[in-house]
PDB file with one MODEL, atoms N, CA, C and O in Angstrom:
MODEL        1
ATOM      1  N   MET A   1      41.693  30.769 -26.840  1.00  0.00           N
ATOM      2  CA  MET A   1      41.777  29.345 -26.967  1.00  0.00           C
ATOM      3  C   MET A   1      41.678  28.992 -28.450  1.00  0.00           C
ATOM      4  O   MET A   1      40.832  29.530 -29.165  1.00  0.00           O
ATOM      5  N   PRO A   2      42.540  28.091 -28.907  1.00  0.00           N
ATOM      6  CA  PRO A   2      42.511  27.770 -30.332  1.00  0.00           C
ATOM      7  C   PRO A   2      41.281  26.938 -30.690  1.00  0.00           C
ATOM      8  O   PRO A   2      40.726  26.231 -29.848  1.00  0.00           O
ATOM      9  N   LYS A   3      40.871  27.034 -31.939  1.00  0.00           N
ATOM     10  CA  LYS A   3      39.709  26.289 -32.413  1.00  0.00           C
ATOM     11  C   LYS A   3      40.055  24.816 -32.564  1.00  0.00           C
ATOM     12  O   LYS A   3      41.222  24.447 -32.695  1.00  0.00           O
ATOM     13  N   LYS A   4      39.019  23.978 -32.543  1.00  0.00           N
ATOM     14  CA  LYS A   4      39.224  22.541 -32.702  1.00  0.00           C
ATOM     15  C   LYS A   4      39.485  22.219 -34.169  1.00  0.00           C
ATOM     16  O   LYS A   4      38.947  22.849 -35.080  1.00  0.00           O
ATOM     17  N   THR A   5      40.323  21.226 -34.356  1.00  0.00           N
ATOM     18  CA  THR A   5      40.567  20.770 -35.718  1.00  0.00           C
ATOM     19  C   THR A   5      39.490  19.758 -36.094  1.00  0.00           C
ATOM     20  O   THR A   5      38.706  19.329 -35.247  1.00  0.00           O
ATOM     21  N   ARG A   6      39.458  19.385 -37.356  1.00  0.00           N
ATOM     22  CA  ARG A   6      38.465  18.414 -37.815  1.00  0.00           C
ATOM     23  C   ARG A   6      38.657  17.081 -37.093  1.00  0.00           C
ATOM     24  O   ARG A   6      37.685  16.419 -36.730  1.00  0.00           O
ATOM     25  N   ARG A   7      39.904  16.698 -36.890  1.00  0.00           N
ATOM     26  CA  ARG A   7      40.189  15.423 -36.212  1.00  0.00           C
ATOM     27  C   ARG A   7      39.681  15.469 -34.773  1.00  0.00           C
ATOM     28  O   ARG A   7      39.077  14.502 -34.308  1.00  0.00           O
ATOM     29  N   GLN A   8      39.910  16.557 -34.066  1.00  0.00           N
ATOM     30  CA  GLN A   8      39.445  16.690 -32.689  1.00  0.00           C
ATOM     31  C   GLN A   8      37.919  16.659 -32.622  1.00  0.00           C
ATOM     32  O   GLN A   8      37.334  16.057 -31.721  1.00  0.00           O
ATOM     33  N   LYS A   9      37.291  17.319 -33.591  1.00  0.00           N
ATOM     34  CA  LYS A   9      35.829  17.307 -33.628  1.00  0.00           C
ATOM     35  C   LYS A   9      35.305  15.890 -33.846  1.00  0.00           C
ATOM     36  O   LYS A   9      34.343  15.476 -33.200  1.00  0.00           O
ATOM     37  N   ALA A  10      35.932  15.152 -34.750  1.00  0.00           N
ATOM     38  CA  ALA A  10      35.498  13.784 -35.038  1.00  0.00           C
ATOM     39  C   ALA A  10      35.690  12.899 -33.805  1.00  0.00           C
ATOM     40  O   ALA A  10      34.822  12.089 -33.481  1.00  0.00           O
ATOM     41  N   LEU A  11      36.837  13.054 -33.109  1.00  0.00           N
ATOM     42  CA  LEU A  11      37.091  12.259 -31.904  1.00  0.00           C
ATOM     43  C   LEU A  11      36.080  12.582 -30.802  1.00  0.00           C
ATOM     44  O   LEU A  11      35.591  11.679 -30.124  1.00  0.00           O
ATOM     45  N   SER A  12      35.769  13.859 -30.626  1.00  0.00           N
ATOM     46  CA  SER A  12      34.806  14.226 -29.580  1.00  0.00           C
ATOM     47  C   SER A  12      33.408  13.707 -29.933  1.00  0.00           C
ATOM     48  O   SER A  12      32.648  13.306 -29.051  1.00  0.00           O
ATOM     49  N   LYS A  13      33.077  13.716 -31.222  1.00  0.00           N
ATOM     50  CA  LYS A  13      31.777  13.195 -31.645  1.00  0.00           C
ATOM     51  C   LYS A  13      31.695  11.692 -31.380  1.00  0.00           C
ATOM     52  O   LYS A  13      30.666  11.197 -30.921  1.00  0.00           O
ATOM     53  N   GLU A  14      32.788  10.961 -31.670  1.00  0.00           N
ATOM     54  CA  GLU A  14      32.818   9.519 -31.407  1.00  0.00           C
ATOM     55  C   GLU A  14      32.674   9.233 -29.911  1.00  0.00           C
ATOM     56  O   GLU A  14      31.935   8.333 -29.513  1.00  0.00           O
ATOM     57  N   ARG A  15      33.394  10.012 -29.081  1.00  0.00           N
ATOM     58  CA  ARG A  15      33.296   9.833 -27.630  1.00  0.00           C
ATOM     59  C   ARG A  15      31.873  10.072 -27.143  1.00  0.00           C
ATOM     60  O   ARG A  15      31.357   9.322 -26.314  1.00  0.00           O
ATOM     61  N   ARG A  16      31.248  11.113 -27.659  1.00  0.00           N
ATOM     62  CA  ARG A  16      29.877  11.438 -27.263  1.00  0.00           C
ATOM     63  C   ARG A  16      28.915  10.320 -27.674  1.00  0.00           C
ATOM     64  O   ARG A  16      28.032   9.947 -26.902  1.00  0.00           O
ATOM     65  N   ILE A  17      29.081   9.792 -28.874  1.00  0.00           N
ATOM     66  CA  ILE A  17      28.215   8.709 -29.352  1.00  0.00           C
ATOM     67  C   ILE A  17      28.400   7.461 -28.491  1.00  0.00           C
ATOM     68  O   ILE A  17      27.419   6.817 -28.118  1.00  0.00           O
ATOM     69  N   LYS A  18      29.670   7.108 -28.167  1.00  0.00           N
ATOM     70  CA  LYS A  18      29.919   5.948 -27.309  1.00  0.00           C
ATOM     71  C   LYS A  18      29.278   6.142 -25.939  1.00  0.00           C
ATOM     72  O   LYS A  18      28.674   5.222 -25.386  1.00  0.00           O
ATOM     73  N   PHE A  19      29.417   7.346 -25.404  1.00  0.00           N
ATOM     74  CA  PHE A  19      28.845   7.638 -24.085  1.00  0.00           C
ATOM     75  C   PHE A  19      27.324   7.505 -24.122  1.00  0.00           C
ATOM     76  O   PHE A  19      26.732   6.915 -23.219  1.00  0.00           O
ATOM     77  N   LEU A  20      26.692   8.050 -25.160  1.00  0.00           N
ATOM     78  CA  LEU A  20      25.238   7.970 -25.278  1.00  0.00           C
ATOM     79  C   LEU A  20      24.770   6.531 -25.476  1.00  0.00           C
ATOM     80  O   LEU A  20      23.732   6.136 -24.946  1.00  0.00           O
ATOM     81  N   LEU A  21      25.532   5.747 -26.239  1.00  0.00           N
ATOM     82  CA  LEU A  21      25.169   4.344 -26.438  1.00  0.00           C
ATOM     83  C   LEU A  21      25.242   3.566 -25.126  1.00  0.00           C
ATOM     84  O   LEU A  21      24.392   2.718 -24.856  1.00  0.00           O
ATOM     85  N   LYS A  22      26.259   3.856 -24.310  1.00  0.00           N
ATOM     86  CA  LYS A  22      26.365   3.191 -23.007  1.00  0.00           C
ATOM     87  C   LYS A  22      25.185   3.571 -22.122  1.00  0.00           C
ATOM     88  O   LYS A  22      24.628   2.733 -21.413  1.00  0.00           O
ATOM     89  N   GLN A  23      24.814   4.843 -22.174  1.00  0.00           N
ATOM     90  CA  GLN A  23      23.694   5.303 -21.349  1.00  0.00           C
ATOM     91  C   GLN A  23      22.395   4.622 -21.760  1.00  0.00           C
ATOM     92  O   GLN A  23      21.640   4.158 -20.906  1.00  0.00           O
ATOM     93  N   THR A  24      22.132   4.561 -23.053  1.00  0.00           N
ATOM     94  CA  THR A  24      20.887   3.945 -23.506  1.00  0.00           C
ATOM     95  C   THR A  24      20.888   2.448 -23.230  1.00  0.00           C
ATOM     96  O   THR A  24      19.840   1.872 -22.939  1.00  0.00           O
ATOM     97  N   ALA A  25      22.059   1.810 -23.319  1.00  0.00           N
ATOM     98  CA  ALA A  25      22.137   0.377 -23.025  1.00  0.00           C
ATOM     99  C   ALA A  25      21.827   0.133 -21.555  1.00  0.00           C
ATOM    100  O   ALA A  25      21.157  -0.843 -21.217  1.00  0.00           O
ATOM    101  N   GLN A  26      22.306   1.006 -20.683  1.00  0.00           N
ATOM    102  CA  GLN A  26      22.034   0.851 -19.253  1.00  0.00           C
ATOM    103  C   GLN A  26      20.566   1.102 -18.959  1.00  0.00           C
ATOM    104  O   GLN A  26      19.985   0.441 -18.098  1.00  0.00           O
ATOM    105  N   GLN A  27      19.965   2.039 -19.655  1.00  0.00           N
ATOM    106  CA  GLN A  27      18.559   2.344 -19.427  1.00  0.00           C
ATOM    107  C   GLN A  27      17.664   1.221 -19.947  1.00  0.00           C
ATOM    108  O   GLN A  27      16.595   0.969 -19.392  1.00  0.00           O
ATOM    109  N   ASN A  28      18.097   0.553 -21.004  1.00  0.00           N
ATOM    110  CA  ASN A  28      17.286  -0.507 -21.588  1.00  0.00           C
ATOM    111  C   ASN A  28      17.293  -1.775 -20.745  1.00  0.00           C
ATOM    112  O   ASN A  28      16.382  -2.596 -20.852  1.00  0.00           O
ATOM    113  N   GLU A  29      18.311  -1.940 -19.910  1.00  0.00           N
ATOM    114  CA  GLU A  29      18.354  -3.119 -19.054  1.00  0.00           C
ATOM    115  C   GLU A  29      17.273  -2.992 -17.995  1.00  0.00           C
ATOM    116  O   GLU A  29      17.268  -2.048 -17.206  1.00  0.00           O
ATOM    117  N   ILE A  30      16.371  -3.941 -17.988  1.00  0.00           N
ATOM    118  CA  ILE A  30      15.282  -3.922 -17.017  1.00  0.00           C
ATOM    119  C   ILE A  30      15.661  -4.880 -15.898  1.00  0.00           C
ATOM    120  O   ILE A  30      15.812  -6.080 -16.131  1.00  0.00           O
ATOM    121  N   PRO A  31      15.814  -4.368 -14.702  1.00  0.00           N
ATOM    122  CA  PRO A  31      16.159  -5.273 -13.605  1.00  0.00           C
ATOM    123  C   PRO A  31      14.984  -6.193 -13.292  1.00  0.00           C
ATOM    124  O   PRO A  31      13.826  -5.775 -13.275  1.00  0.00           O
ATOM    125  N   GLU A  32      15.311  -7.435 -13.049  1.00  0.00           N
ATOM    126  CA  GLU A  32      14.257  -8.397 -12.737  1.00  0.00           C
ATOM    127  C   GLU A  32      13.770  -8.148 -11.323  1.00  0.00           C
ATOM    128  O   GLU A  32      14.558  -8.086 -10.379  1.00  0.00           O
ATOM    129  N   GLU A  33      12.481  -8.010 -11.196  1.00  0.00           N
ATOM    130  CA  GLU A  33      11.908  -7.774  -9.882  1.00  0.00           C
ATOM    131  C   GLU A  33      11.717  -9.106  -9.180  1.00  0.00           C
ATOM    132  O   GLU A  33      11.205 -10.068  -9.753  1.00  0.00           O
ATOM    133  N   LYS A  34      12.133  -9.138  -7.949  1.00  0.00           N
ATOM    134  CA  LYS A  34      11.947 -10.353  -7.174  1.00  0.00           C
ATOM    135  C   LYS A  34      10.527 -10.368  -6.643  1.00  0.00           C
ATOM    136  O   LYS A  34      10.053  -9.407  -6.037  1.00  0.00           O
ATOM    137  N   VAL A  35       9.877 -11.463  -6.881  1.00  0.00           N
ATOM    138  CA  VAL A  35       8.501 -11.600  -6.426  1.00  0.00           C
ATOM    139  C   VAL A  35       8.539 -12.113  -4.994  1.00  0.00           C
ATOM    140  O   VAL A  35       9.032 -13.206  -4.714  1.00  0.00           O
ATOM    141  N   VAL A  36       8.012 -11.303  -4.109  1.00  0.00           N
ATOM    142  CA  VAL A  36       7.982 -11.685  -2.705  1.00  0.00           C
ATOM    143  C   VAL A  36       6.566 -12.117  -2.377  1.00  0.00           C
ATOM    144  O   VAL A  36       5.613 -11.351  -2.522  1.00  0.00           O
ATOM    145  N   GLU A  37       6.448 -13.338  -1.940  1.00  0.00           N
ATOM    146  CA  GLU A  37       5.124 -13.845  -1.599  1.00  0.00           C
ATOM    147  C   GLU A  37       4.758 -13.375  -0.207  1.00  0.00           C
ATOM    148  O   GLU A  37       5.571 -13.414   0.717  1.00  0.00           O
ATOM    149  N   ALA A  38       3.541 -12.939  -0.077  1.00  0.00           N
ATOM    150  CA  ALA A  38       3.072 -12.495   1.231  1.00  0.00           C
ATOM    151  C   ALA A  38       2.924 -13.703   2.144  1.00  0.00           C
ATOM    152  O   ALA A  38       2.460 -14.769   1.739  1.00  0.00           O
ATOM    153  N   ALA A  39       3.327 -13.502   3.365  1.00  0.00           N
ATOM    154  CA  ALA A  39       3.217 -14.596   4.328  1.00  0.00           C
ATOM    155  C   ALA A  39       1.750 -14.847   4.626  1.00  0.00           C
ATOM    156  O   ALA A  39       0.987 -13.922   4.907  1.00  0.00           O
ATOM    157  N   LYS A  40       1.378 -16.087   4.561  1.00  0.00           N
ATOM    158  CA  LYS A  40      -0.014 -16.423   4.831  1.00  0.00           C
ATOM    159  C   LYS A  40      -0.229 -16.428   6.336  1.00  0.00           C
ATOM    160  O   LYS A  40       0.506 -17.072   7.083  1.00  0.00           O
ATOM    161  N   ILE A  41      -1.235 -15.710   6.758  1.00  0.00           N
ATOM    162  CA  ILE A  41      -1.528 -15.597   8.175  1.00  0.00           C
ATOM    163  C   ILE A  41      -2.648 -16.568   8.508  1.00  0.00           C
ATOM    164  O   ILE A  41      -3.755 -16.471   7.978  1.00  0.00           O
ATOM    165  N   ASP A  42      -2.345 -17.489   9.379  1.00  0.00           N
ATOM    166  CA  ASP A  42      -3.357 -18.442   9.814  1.00  0.00           C
ATOM    167  C   ASP A  42      -4.189 -17.801  10.913  1.00  0.00           C
ATOM    168  O   ASP A  42      -3.636 -17.203  11.836  1.00  0.00           O
ATOM    169  N   PRO A  43      -5.507 -17.918  10.830  1.00  0.00           N
ATOM    170  CA  PRO A  43      -6.329 -17.337  11.886  1.00  0.00           C
ATOM    171  C   PRO A  43      -6.082 -18.068  13.203  1.00  0.00           C
ATOM    172  O   PRO A  43      -6.153 -19.294  13.291  1.00  0.00           O
ATOM    173  N   VAL A  44      -5.799 -17.286  14.187  1.00  0.00           N
ATOM    174  CA  VAL A  44      -5.539 -17.854  15.506  1.00  0.00           C
ATOM    175  C   VAL A  44      -6.873 -18.015  16.212  1.00  0.00           C
ATOM    176  O   VAL A  44      -7.752 -17.161  16.091  1.00  0.00           O
ATOM    177  N   THR A  45      -7.022 -19.087  16.934  1.00  0.00           N
ATOM    178  CA  THR A  45      -8.304 -19.351  17.597  1.00  0.00           C
ATOM    179  C   THR A  45      -8.624 -18.283  18.627  1.00  0.00           C
ATOM    180  O   THR A  45      -9.794 -18.008  18.893  1.00  0.00           O
ATOM    181  N   SER A  46      -7.593 -17.676  19.212  1.00  0.00           N
ATOM    182  CA  SER A  46      -7.862 -16.641  20.211  1.00  0.00           C
ATOM    183  C   SER A  46      -8.494 -15.414  19.550  1.00  0.00           C
ATOM    184  O   SER A  46      -9.333 -14.747  20.156  1.00  0.00           O
ATOM    185  N   ASP A  47      -8.093 -15.116  18.305  1.00  0.00           N
ATOM    186  CA  ASP A  47      -8.700 -13.990  17.595  1.00  0.00           C
ATOM    187  C   ASP A  47     -10.183 -14.247  17.357  1.00  0.00           C
ATOM    188  O   ASP A  47     -11.010 -13.349  17.511  1.00  0.00           O
ATOM    189  N   VAL A  48     -10.507 -15.469  16.985  1.00  0.00           N
ATOM    190  CA  VAL A  48     -11.903 -15.819  16.735  1.00  0.00           C
ATOM    191  C   VAL A  48     -12.695 -15.751  18.029  1.00  0.00           C
ATOM    192  O   VAL A  48     -13.835 -15.285  18.039  1.00  0.00           O
ATOM    193  N   SER A  49     -12.098 -16.215  19.121  1.00  0.00           N
ATOM    194  CA  SER A  49     -12.810 -16.178  20.403  1.00  0.00           C
ATOM    195  C   SER A  49     -13.015 -14.739  20.859  1.00  0.00           C
ATOM    196  O   SER A  49     -14.058 -14.414  21.427  1.00  0.00           O
ATOM    197  N   TYR A  50     -12.026 -13.866  20.617  1.00  0.00           N
ATOM    198  CA  TYR A  50     -12.200 -12.447  20.956  1.00  0.00           C
ATOM    199  C   TYR A  50     -13.338 -11.850  20.137  1.00  0.00           C
ATOM    200  O   TYR A  50     -14.145 -11.077  20.653  1.00  0.00           O
ATOM    201  N   PHE A  51     -13.398 -12.208  18.874  1.00  0.00           N
ATOM    202  CA  PHE A  51     -14.450 -11.675  18.011  1.00  0.00           C
ATOM    203  C   PHE A  51     -15.827 -12.088  18.516  1.00  0.00           C
ATOM    204  O   PHE A  51     -16.735 -11.262  18.617  1.00  0.00           O
ATOM    205  N   THR A  52     -15.972 -13.363  18.829  1.00  0.00           N
ATOM    206  CA  THR A  52     -17.292 -13.829  19.268  1.00  0.00           C
ATOM    207  C   THR A  52     -17.673 -13.224  20.610  1.00  0.00           C
ATOM    208  O   THR A  52     -18.833 -12.872  20.826  1.00  0.00           O
ATOM    209  N   SER A  53     -16.703 -13.100  21.515  1.00  0.00           N
ATOM    210  CA  SER A  53     -17.036 -12.511  22.817  1.00  0.00           C
ATOM    211  C   SER A  53     -17.389 -11.036  22.661  1.00  0.00           C
ATOM    212  O   SER A  53     -18.311 -10.551  23.317  1.00  0.00           O
ATOM    213  N   ASP A  54     -16.670 -10.319  21.805  1.00  0.00           N
ATOM    214  CA  ASP A  54     -16.989  -8.907  21.564  1.00  0.00           C
ATOM    215  C   ASP A  54     -18.347  -8.761  20.894  1.00  0.00           C
ATOM    216  O   ASP A  54     -19.095  -7.836  21.207  1.00  0.00           O
ATOM    217  N   LEU A  55     -18.671  -9.661  19.980  1.00  0.00           N
ATOM    218  CA  LEU A  55     -19.960  -9.608  19.300  1.00  0.00           C
ATOM    219  C   LEU A  55     -21.097  -9.836  20.290  1.00  0.00           C
ATOM    220  O   LEU A  55     -22.105  -9.131  20.253  1.00  0.00           O
ATOM    221  N   LYS A  56     -20.939 -10.818  21.170  1.00  0.00           N
ATOM    222  CA  LYS A  56     -21.974 -11.084  22.174  1.00  0.00           C
ATOM    223  C   LYS A  56     -22.158  -9.885  23.100  1.00  0.00           C
ATOM    224  O   LYS A  56     -23.285  -9.510  23.423  1.00  0.00           O
ATOM    225  N   ARG A  57     -21.050  -9.290  23.523  1.00  0.00           N
ATOM    226  CA  ARG A  57     -21.119  -8.138  24.410  1.00  0.00           C
ATOM    227  C   ARG A  57     -21.817  -6.966  23.712  1.00  0.00           C
ATOM    228  O   ARG A  57     -22.652  -6.288  24.311  1.00  0.00           O
ATOM    229  N   SER A  58     -21.470  -6.732  22.444  1.00  0.00           N
ATOM    230  CA  SER A  58     -22.092  -5.634  21.697  1.00  0.00           C
ATOM    231  C   SER A  58     -23.587  -5.860  21.532  1.00  0.00           C
ATOM    232  O   SER A  58     -24.378  -4.930  21.696  1.00  0.00           O
ATOM    233  N   LEU A  59     -23.976  -7.076  21.211  1.00  0.00           N
ATOM    234  CA  LEU A  59     -25.402  -7.374  21.062  1.00  0.00           C
ATOM    235  C   LEU A  59     -26.144  -7.198  22.382  1.00  0.00           C
ATOM    236  O   LEU A  59     -27.288  -6.743  22.390  1.00  0.00           O
ATOM    237  N   ALA A  60     -25.511  -7.550  23.493  1.00  0.00           N
ATOM    238  CA  ALA A  60     -26.138  -7.360  24.806  1.00  0.00           C
ATOM    239  C   ALA A  60     -26.339  -5.870  25.084  1.00  0.00           C
ATOM    240  O   ALA A  60     -27.405  -5.466  25.548  1.00  0.00           O
ATOM    241  N   TYR A  61     -25.327  -5.056  24.807  1.00  0.00           N
ATOM    242  CA  TYR A  61     -25.453  -3.602  25.016  1.00  0.00           C
ATOM    243  C   TYR A  61     -26.550  -3.017  24.131  1.00  0.00           C
ATOM    244  O   TYR A  61     -27.331  -2.178  24.580  1.00  0.00           O
ATOM    245  N   ILE A  62     -26.610  -3.456  22.887  1.00  0.00           N
ATOM    246  CA  ILE A  62     -27.635  -2.954  21.972  1.00  0.00           C
ATOM    247  C   ILE A  62     -29.026  -3.324  22.477  1.00  0.00           C
ATOM    248  O   ILE A  62     -29.942  -2.503  22.428  1.00  0.00           O
ATOM    249  N   ALA A  63     -29.188  -4.548  22.958  1.00  0.00           N
ATOM    250  CA  ALA A  63     -30.490  -4.982  23.482  1.00  0.00           C
ATOM    251  C   ALA A  63     -30.885  -4.157  24.701  1.00  0.00           C
ATOM    252  O   ALA A  63     -32.048  -3.779  24.840  1.00  0.00           O
ATOM    253  N   ILE A  64     -29.934  -3.874  25.583  1.00  0.00           N
ATOM    254  CA  ILE A  64     -30.221  -3.058  26.774  1.00  0.00           C
ATOM    255  C   ILE A  64     -30.643  -1.653  26.374  1.00  0.00           C
ATOM    256  O   ILE A  64     -31.608  -1.118  26.921  1.00  0.00           O
ATOM    257  N   VAL A  65     -29.936  -1.049  25.429  1.00  0.00           N
ATOM    258  CA  VAL A  65     -30.254   0.318  24.996  1.00  0.00           C
ATOM    259  C   VAL A  65     -31.633   0.361  24.353  1.00  0.00           C
ATOM    260  O   VAL A  65     -32.411   1.272  24.637  1.00  0.00           O
ATOM    261  N   ILE A  66     -31.951  -0.596  23.499  1.00  0.00           N
ATOM    262  CA  ILE A  66     -33.262  -0.614  22.845  1.00  0.00           C
ATOM    263  C   ILE A  66     -34.367  -0.807  23.883  1.00  0.00           C
ATOM    264  O   ILE A  66     -35.421  -0.177  23.789  1.00  0.00           O
ATOM    265  N   THR A  67     -34.136  -1.667  24.866  1.00  0.00           N
ATOM    266  CA  THR A  67     -35.126  -1.880  25.929  1.00  0.00           C
ATOM    267  C   THR A  67     -35.362  -0.595  26.713  1.00  0.00           C
ATOM    268  O   THR A  67     -36.505  -0.246  27.006  1.00  0.00           O
ATOM    269  N   LEU A  68     -34.290   0.105  27.054  1.00  0.00           N
ATOM    270  CA  LEU A  68     -34.429   1.376  27.780  1.00  0.00           C
ATOM    271  C   LEU A  68     -35.188   2.408  26.948  1.00  0.00           C
ATOM    272  O   LEU A  68     -36.011   3.149  27.484  1.00  0.00           O
ATOM    273  N   GLU A  69     -34.918   2.462  25.642  1.00  0.00           N
ATOM    274  CA  GLU A  69     -35.633   3.409  24.784  1.00  0.00           C
ATOM    275  C   GLU A  69     -37.126   3.094  24.755  1.00  0.00           C
ATOM    276  O   GLU A  69     -37.952   4.005  24.803  1.00  0.00           O
ATOM    277  N   ILE A  70     -37.473   1.823  24.678  1.00  0.00           N
ATOM    278  CA  ILE A  70     -38.890   1.427  24.671  1.00  0.00           C
ATOM    279  C   ILE A  70     -39.553   1.803  25.990  1.00  0.00           C
ATOM    280  O   ILE A  70     -40.673   2.312  25.999  1.00  0.00           O
ATOM    281  N   ILE A  71     -38.863   1.553  27.110  1.00  0.00           N
ATOM    282  CA  ILE A  71     -39.415   1.897  28.425  1.00  0.00           C
ATOM    283  C   ILE A  71     -39.632   3.398  28.541  1.00  0.00           C
ATOM    284  O   ILE A  71     -40.676   3.838  29.022  1.00  0.00           O
ATOM    285  N   VAL A  72     -38.656   4.187  28.106  1.00  0.00           N
ATOM    286  CA  VAL A  72     -38.792   5.650  28.184  1.00  0.00           C
ATOM    287  C   VAL A  72     -39.909   6.123  27.265  1.00  0.00           C
ATOM    288  O   VAL A  72     -40.667   7.018  27.639  1.00  0.00           O
ATOM    289  N   TYR A  73     -40.031   5.552  26.082  1.00  0.00           N
ATOM    290  CA  TYR A  73     -41.066   5.955  25.137  1.00  0.00           C
ATOM    291  C   TYR A  73     -42.461   5.709  25.717  1.00  0.00           C
ATOM    292  O   TYR A  73     -43.306   6.604  25.712  1.00  0.00           O
ATOM    293  N   PHE A  74     -42.697   4.491  26.216  1.00  0.00           N
ATOM    294  CA  PHE A  74     -44.024   4.190  26.763  1.00  0.00           C
ATOM    295  C   PHE A  74     -44.263   4.894  28.099  1.00  0.00           C
ATOM    296  O   PHE A  74     -45.409   5.148  28.472  1.00  0.00           O
ATOM    297  N   GLY A  75     -43.208   5.203  28.804  1.00  0.00           N
ATOM    298  CA  GLY A  75     -43.359   5.932  30.061  1.00  0.00           C
ATOM    299  C   GLY A  75     -43.773   7.368  29.837  1.00  0.00           C
ATOM    300  O   GLY A  75     -44.479   7.936  30.670  1.00  0.00           O
ATOM    301  N   THR A  76     -43.361   7.969  28.743  1.00  0.00           N
ATOM    302  CA  THR A  76     -43.721   9.362  28.464  1.00  0.00           C
ATOM    303  C   THR A  76     -45.077   9.471  27.775  1.00  0.00           C
ATOM    304  O   THR A  76     -45.673  10.548  27.790  1.00  0.00           O
ATOM    305  N   ILE A  77     -45.583   8.408  27.176  1.00  0.00           N
ATOM    306  CA  ILE A  77     -46.879   8.461  26.487  1.00  0.00           C
ATOM    307  C   ILE A  77     -48.017   8.646  27.495  1.00  0.00           C
ATOM    308  O   ILE A  77     -48.947   9.406  27.225  1.00  0.00           O
ATOM    309  N   ASN A  78     -47.968   7.981  28.632  1.00  0.00           N
ATOM    310  CA  ASN A  78     -49.066   8.003  29.602  1.00  0.00           C
ATOM    311  C   ASN A  78     -49.193   9.346  30.314  1.00  0.00           C
ATOM    312  O   ASN A  78     -50.232   9.585  30.930  1.00  0.00           O
ATOM    313  N   ARG A  79     -48.255  10.192  30.273  1.00  0.00           N
ATOM    314  CA  ARG A  79     -48.317  11.454  31.008  1.00  0.00           C
ATOM    315  C   ARG A  79     -49.030  12.495  30.255  1.00  0.00           C
ATOM    316  O   ARG A  79     -49.170  13.619  30.737  1.00  0.00           O
TER     317      ARG A  79
ENDMDL
END
């Protein structure tokens, strides 16, 4: 294959520089990010009612368990 002439070398260098300039210009462009606002969730009254009913049920179970533990504790002391 024949060697490149000075003119061919200069043309290839210019092409390479143009290509690199296009690449850097594309990289420098910062796309604008769209700000998406989160949808505000309104508390539904049914969720609150579920919470309160679950809380009452849990407190009732805890009270029953503590009462049983006290009964078992004092029941084993007398023996």
